[in-house]
Structures are given as C-alpha cells and as structure tokens.
N, C-alpha and C positions, 0 to 999 in steps of 0.2 A: 584110161589115162596113159599118156606117153611116159616113157622112162625119163628119169631126171639125170642130171649130171652134177657132180660136185667138184669144187675147186677150193684149194686153200686160199686164204687171203693173199698170200704172196703170189700164187699162180695167177689169181685173178688180176692183180696189179700188173704182172708181166705179160698177160695175154688177154687184155680187154677185148680186142677185136674178135678173138675166138669165142670168148664168153658171149658176146653179143650175137654172133652168128648162131651159136647153139641155142640161145634164149629165143630165137625166132621160131623154133619148133618145139621147145620143151623148157621147163623151169631149170635154172642153174642155181644150185645152192652154193653159197660162199661160206666157208668154215673158218673160224678162228679157234686155234688150239683144239682142233678136232671136233668142234661142235658147230652146227649150222647157226649162223647169225643173220644172214641176209639171203634173199631170193631174188634173182634177176629174171624177169619175165618180159615178153614183148609188150608193147603198148596195147596191141589188140587183145592179148590175154588179160592184161590189167583191166582194161575197159570191160571185158566180159565178166570178170570176177567182181567188179565193183558196181556194175549196172544193177539198179533196183527200181522197181516200179513205185515203191513207196518207202518212206523212211520209217524208223522205229516208232515215232509218235503216231504217224498215220496208221501203222499196223495195229497199234494198241487202242486207237480211238474207236468209240462206238459209232457205227455207221449212221448216217443221217436218217436212213430208212427206219431205224429203230424207234424214232419219235420220242416223245416224253412219256415217262411212266413214273408211278409212285414206287418208292423204295422205303419200306418200313420194317427194318430188321427188328427182331425181338430184343428187348433190353437185356444186356448181359448181367447176370447175377454172379458176382465174384465174392465169395466169402473168405475171410481171413481166419486162420487158425494158428495157434502156437505150435511150432514144430516140436516133435519129441525126438530127443537124441539117445534114447534108450536107458540112460542112467537115472531118469526122473521117476521111473515107474517101479 
C-alpha cells in the first residue's frame, strides 16, 4: 500500500489543488481537530474499492444449484424453572 498524506481541514481548504494532485497517487486524510474525518481518493481508486461482483443479498443467498431440500430441525424443548437467589435455601 502506498503511503498516505494528511492535511488539516484548514490546509485542505487552502490547498485543494495540491490535495487533488496527491490523491491521484495515494489517499489524502483530512483531519478536524487532529482526528481524521474524511479521505480524498482518486475516482479510479474509489471505483476499485467499491467494485463488487455481487451485493450482500446475493452473497448470502443460497445458490440455485442447491435445489430444494427438506429442513426438519428437532423441536426445541425449553423448560422454565424458578431462579434461586441464594437466600431461599
């Protein structure tokens, strides 16, 4: 991974062109009160980071090749009991 560059919010406002030039080759972190709050990346890098072959729903879905099957889980038996707090005994 390429090294990053950080700018304060004030520096970013004063030097937008420089930040864009740097973002062409590596992420530029923009800090407010010393903490990173934004990241400037090139559109190429953004597209690379957000490209996905499938969405979350597709990733979790059962493949069509699995076909139909029966699912008969055992019946859950949950018993209730009165809790003991130690002073009843």
